[in-house]
BADOTI-912973 format. One record per residue: residue in one letter; x, y, z of N, C-alpha, C in turn. Coordinates in nm, 4 decimals. Each point is the difference from the previous one (the first is absolute). Example, Ala and Ser with C-alpha at 12.3 -4.5 7.8 and 13.67 -1.06 7.14 Angstrom:
2
- residu, n.u, n.v, n.w, ca.u, ca.v, ca.w, c.u, c.v, c.w
- A, 1.3190, -0.5690, 0.7800, -0.0890, 0.1190, 0.0000, 0.0900, 0.1200, 0.0000 .
- S, -0.0350, 0.1050, -0.0720, 0.0820, 0.1190, 0.0060, -0.0770, 0.1090, 0.0730 .
This chain:
97
- residu, n.u, n.v, n.w, ca.u, ca.v, ca.w, c.u, c.v, c.w
- M, 0.3905, -0.3153, -0.8939, -0.0715, 0.1254, 0.0058, 0.0176, 0.0761, -0.1317 .
- Y, 0.1220, 0.0069, -0.0504, 0.0220, 0.0752, -0.1232, -0.0649, -0.0693, -0.1190 .
- G, -0.0047, -0.1304, 0.0039, -0.0723, -0.0739, -0.1031, -0.1481, 0.0339, 0.0024 .
- Y, -0.0549, 0.0176, 0.1186, -0.1403, 0.0403, 0.0136, -0.0224, 0.1370, -0.0628 .
- Y, 0.0901, 0.0952, 0.0263, -0.0145, 0.1331, -0.0573, 0.0108, -0.0033, -0.1524 .
- L, 0.0896, -0.0826, -0.0528, 0.0109, -0.0150, -0.1450, -0.1290, -0.0580, -0.0559 .
- W, -0.0513, -0.1036, 0.0640, -0.1251, -0.0626, -0.0433, -0.1147, 0.1008, 0.0052 .
- S, -0.0053, 0.0792, 0.1058, -0.1054, 0.1021, 0.0134, 0.0092, 0.1050, -0.1105 .
- A, 0.1214, 0.0360, -0.0364, 0.0174, 0.1018, -0.1031, -0.0368, -0.0532, -0.1385 .
- L, 0.0257, -0.1275, -0.0242, -0.0239, -0.0570, -0.1314, -0.1396, -0.0598, -0.0168 .
- A, -0.0667, -0.0315, 0.1107, -0.1315, -0.0639, -0.0061, -0.1062, 0.0985, -0.0488 .
- P, -0.0958, -0.0496, -0.0756, -0.1089, 0.0893, -0.0425, -0.0822, 0.0437, 0.1203 .
- K, -0.0443, 0.1229, -0.0047, -0.0767, 0.0556, 0.1111, -0.1443, -0.0468, -0.0076 .
- S, -0.0593, -0.0237, 0.1152, -0.1393, -0.0433, 0.0085, -0.0926, 0.1178, -0.0266 .
- K, -0.1057, -0.0246, -0.0723, -0.0970, 0.1061, -0.0290, -0.0822, 0.0357, 0.1229 .
- D, -0.0166, -0.0976, 0.0892, -0.0811, 0.0214, 0.1198, 0.0749, 0.0712, 0.1104 .
- G, 0.1311, 0.0067, -0.0079, 0.0800, 0.0690, 0.1012, -0.0002, -0.0734, 0.1324 .
- D, -0.0225, 0.0726, 0.1085, 0.0048, -0.0581, 0.1344, -0.1331, -0.0587, 0.0435 .
- K, -0.1006, -0.0005, -0.0855, -0.1328, -0.0458, 0.0383, -0.0095, -0.1513, 0.0108 .
- V, 0.0837, -0.0705, -0.0745, -0.0043, -0.1454, -0.0055, 0.1265, -0.0562, 0.0630 .
- K, -0.0157, -0.1091, 0.0761, 0.1177, -0.0649, 0.0577, 0.0873, -0.0557, -0.1122 .
- P, 0.1303, 0.0174, 0.0113, 0.0886, -0.0519, -0.1052, 0.0014, -0.1530, -0.0009 .
- R, 0.0163, -0.0558, -0.1175, 0.0073, -0.1455, -0.0165, 0.1441, -0.0464, 0.0163 .
- W, 0.0208, -0.1296, 0.0092, 0.1325, -0.0563, 0.0258, 0.0990, 0.0304, -0.1108 .
- N, -0.0469, 0.0270, -0.1212, 0.0925, 0.0262, -0.1100, 0.0267, 0.1491, -0.0195 .
- Q, -0.0383, 0.0814, 0.0964, 0.0269, 0.1435, -0.0035, 0.0992, 0.0347, 0.1106 .
- P, 0.0887, 0.0958, -0.0251, 0.1028, 0.0310, 0.1002, -0.0568, 0.0519, 0.1319 .
- A, -0.1097, 0.0709, -0.0024, -0.0558, 0.0568, 0.1233, -0.0417, -0.1090, 0.0989 .
- F, -0.0266, -0.1197, -0.0486, -0.0361, -0.1116, 0.0864, 0.1138, -0.0340, 0.0973 .
- Y, 0.1228, 0.0179, -0.0433, 0.1170, -0.0402, 0.0778, 0.0582, 0.1110, 0.0870 .
- K, -0.0524, 0.1183, -0.0112, 0.0559, 0.1159, 0.0717, 0.0026, -0.0217, 0.1516 .
- K, -0.1098, -0.0475, 0.0559, -0.0080, -0.0227, 0.1450, 0.1001, -0.1070, 0.0445 .
- Y, 0.0153, -0.1039, -0.0817, 0.0912, -0.1087, 0.0360, 0.1460, 0.0448, -0.0061 .
- I, 0.0322, 0.0824, -0.0967, 0.1370, 0.0509, -0.0108, 0.0331, 0.0874, 0.1202 .
- T, -0.0945, 0.0846, 0.0414, 0.0223, 0.0840, 0.1181, 0.0174, -0.0866, 0.1236 .
- S, -0.0802, -0.1054, 0.0131, 0.0131, -0.0912, 0.1146, 0.1364, -0.0684, -0.0001 .
- L, 0.0452, -0.0423, -0.1154, 0.1320, -0.0640, -0.0085, 0.1122, 0.0972, 0.0329 .
- Q, -0.0163, 0.1258, -0.0370, 0.1019, 0.0989, 0.0352, 0.0024, 0.0231, 0.1505 .
- L, -0.1163, 0.0017, 0.0640, -0.0036, 0.0118, 0.1462, 0.0708, -0.1185, 0.0644 .
- L, -0.0205, -0.1190, -0.0545, 0.0696, -0.1184, 0.0505, 0.1506, 0.0130, -0.0211 .
- Q, 0.0408, 0.0480, -0.1165, 0.1427, 0.0189, -0.0286, 0.0627, 0.0963, 0.0999 .
- F, -0.0655, 0.1115, 0.0274, 0.0550, 0.0973, 0.0945, 0.0051, -0.0576, 0.1415 .
- S, -0.0967, -0.0829, 0.0353, 0.0018, -0.0637, 0.1321, 0.1188, -0.0942, 0.0130 .
- V, 0.0245, -0.0788, -0.1037, 0.1132, -0.0930, 0.0020, 0.1319, 0.0768, 0.0064 .
- M, 0.0083, 0.1093, -0.0733, 0.1224, 0.0799, 0.0032, 0.0203, 0.0659, 0.1362 .
- M, -0.1095, 0.0335, 0.0684, 0.0139, 0.0567, 0.1341, 0.0493, -0.1074, 0.0972 .
- V, -0.0493, -0.1232, -0.0150, 0.0499, -0.1101, 0.0829, 0.1490, -0.0211, -0.0270 .
- Q, 0.0399, 0.0104, -0.1258, 0.1422, -0.0129, -0.0338, 0.0808, 0.1095, 0.0685 .
- A, -0.0507, 0.1229, -0.0011, 0.0708, 0.1111, 0.0642, 0.0126, -0.0230, 0.1499 .
- I, -0.1077, -0.0476, 0.0623, 0.0047, -0.0287, 0.1444, 0.1035, -0.1086, 0.0279 .
- Y, 0.0000, -0.1039, -0.0830, 0.0980, -0.1072, 0.0167, 0.1424, 0.0541, -0.0137 .
- D, 0.0220, 0.0859, -0.0990, 0.1334, 0.0558, -0.0206, 0.0420, 0.0924, 0.1141 .
- I, -0.0960, 0.0622, 0.0664, 0.0328, 0.0832, 0.1162, 0.0370, -0.0876, 0.1187 .
- V, -0.0774, -0.1077, 0.0216, 0.0219, -0.0876, 0.1159, 0.1228, -0.0893, -0.0204 .
- V, 0.0139, -0.0552, -0.1203, 0.1116, -0.0898, -0.0304, 0.0810, 0.0634, -0.1134 .
- P, 0.0920, 0.0904, 0.0336, 0.0742, 0.0692, -0.1064, 0.0930, -0.0948, -0.0757 .
- A, -0.0011, 0.0146, -0.1299, 0.0891, -0.0788, -0.0859, 0.1370, 0.0676, -0.0026 .
- P, 0.1067, -0.0776, -0.0082, 0.1333, 0.0605, 0.0050, 0.0328, 0.0888, -0.1209 .
- N, -0.0527, -0.0311, -0.1177, 0.0337, 0.0765, -0.1202, -0.1099, 0.0972, -0.0416 .
- Y, -0.0944, 0.0248, 0.0872, -0.1135, 0.0878, -0.0307, 0.0143, 0.1292, 0.0807 .
- P, -0.0030, 0.1158, -0.0635, 0.0165, 0.1255, 0.0753, -0.1089, 0.0151, 0.1069 .
- K, 0.0406, 0.0357, 0.1210, -0.0936, 0.0049, 0.1130, -0.1045, 0.1099, -0.0140 .
- F, 0.0280, 0.1044, -0.0742, -0.0950, 0.1098, -0.0114, -0.1125, -0.0297, -0.1005 .
- C, 0.0159, -0.1018, -0.0845, -0.1004, -0.0283, -0.1037, -0.1276, -0.0622, 0.0554 .
- A, 0.0110, -0.0861, 0.0994, -0.1180, -0.0689, 0.0529, -0.1008, 0.0978, 0.0633 .
- P, 0.0415, 0.0953, 0.0836, -0.0984, 0.0956, 0.0518, -0.0620, 0.0872, -0.1095 .
- I, 0.0771, 0.0342, -0.1011, -0.0555, 0.0773, -0.1116, -0.1060, -0.0823, -0.0719 .
- L, 0.0287, -0.1270, -0.0271, -0.0966, -0.0884, -0.0640, -0.1252, -0.0135, 0.0860 .
- F, 0.0174, -0.0139, 0.1296, -0.1140, -0.0136, 0.0917, -0.0919, 0.1220, -0.0078 .
- F, 0.0541, 0.1183, 0.0117, -0.0834, 0.1204, -0.0032, -0.0597, 0.0239, -0.1390 .
- Y, 0.0728, -0.0374, -0.1023, -0.0537, 0.0125, -0.1350, -0.1198, -0.0937, -0.0192 .
- M, 0.0102, -0.1218, 0.0517, -0.1106, -0.0951, -0.0121, -0.1206, 0.0444, 0.0818 .
- I, 0.0229, 0.0645, 0.1133, -0.1125, 0.0549, 0.0768, -0.0739, 0.1035, -0.0835 .
- T, 0.0725, 0.0888, -0.0658, -0.0665, 0.1021, -0.0811, -0.0718, -0.0627, -0.1186 .
- M, 0.0617, -0.0982, -0.0640, -0.0654, -0.0647, -0.1137, -0.1254, -0.0756, 0.0435 .
- L, 0.0070, -0.0700, 0.1118, -0.1184, -0.0698, 0.0505, -0.1118, 0.0982, 0.0323 .
- Y, 0.0347, 0.1108, 0.0618, -0.1009, 0.1001, 0.0342, -0.0649, 0.0567, -0.1266 .
- L, 0.0802, 0.0381, -0.0967, -0.0539, 0.0611, -0.1216, -0.0841, -0.0985, -0.0816 .
- F, 0.0490, -0.1220, -0.0170, -0.0760, -0.0972, -0.0769, -0.1253, -0.0447, 0.0743 .
- R, 0.0052, -0.0042, 0.1327, -0.1201, -0.0338, 0.0765, -0.1053, 0.1090, -0.0170 .
- Q, 0.0416, 0.1257, 0.0049, -0.0931, 0.1106, -0.0219, -0.0633, -0.0110, -0.1389 .
- F, 0.0813, -0.0286, -0.1001, -0.0509, -0.0170, -0.1356, -0.0997, -0.1149, -0.0062 .
- F, 0.0338, -0.1130, 0.0641, -0.0868, -0.1175, -0.0015, -0.1335, 0.0311, 0.0656 .
- V, 0.0025, 0.0642, 0.1150, -0.1235, 0.0319, 0.0721, -0.0860, 0.0962, -0.0815 .
- Q, 0.0601, 0.1025, -0.0554, -0.0768, 0.0974, -0.0778, -0.0537, -0.0590, -0.1293 .
- S, 0.0718, -0.0925, -0.0594, -0.0398, -0.0519, -0.1301, -0.0945, -0.1185, 0.0065 .
- Y, 0.0162, -0.0866, 0.0996, -0.0685, -0.1285, -0.0056, -0.0971, -0.0274, 0.1137 .
- K, 0.0124, 0.0665, 0.1109, -0.0921, -0.0253, 0.1097, -0.1291, 0.0778, -0.0242 .
- T, -0.1097, -0.0733, -0.0033, -0.1285, 0.0664, -0.0182, -0.0513, 0.0456, 0.1352 .
- S, -0.0433, 0.1225, 0.0050, -0.0510, 0.0521, 0.1260, -0.1464, -0.0375, 0.0149 .
- K, -0.0372, -0.0355, 0.1199, -0.1390, -0.0329, 0.0285, -0.0789, 0.1295, 0.0111 .
- P, -0.1213, 0.0012, -0.0512, -0.0792, 0.1229, 0.0086, -0.0320, 0.0339, 0.1452 .
- S, 0.0072, 0.1282, 0.0301, -0.0310, 0.0421, 0.1356, -0.1510, -0.0029, 0.0229 .
- K, -0.0406, 0.0145, 0.1241, -0.1418, -0.0044, 0.0334, -0.0757, 0.1166, -0.0645 .
- K, 0.0698, 0.1117, -0.0213, -0.0644, 0.1159, -0.0638, -0.0339, -0.0288, -0.1460 .
- E, 0.0858, -0.0787, -0.0670, -0.0218, -0.0303, -0.1403, -0.1124, -0.0998, -0.0201 .
- L, -0.0269, -0.0822, 0.1009, -0.1072, -0.0992, -0.0109, -0.1295, 0.0688, 0.0162 .
């Protein structure tokens, strides 16, 4: 993710702006995929938290797993909201047609 932000900061800006779909050699092309991978990462970490709650490890503090679980819920919610607002195209309503 941070590599993407560095690439975005250093890459030349498109003259067309948001009017043209980004090509594979532009950082904006990968933005949706990076967000999807982060959602997957948070899902895996939530599964890890659930596992740590159900099967506690002897050397792992018991209070950390529930904190991780609730933190992953908030991260999944926030990134899902971002994904829906940024990438899901809304279908035109009947009034707009």
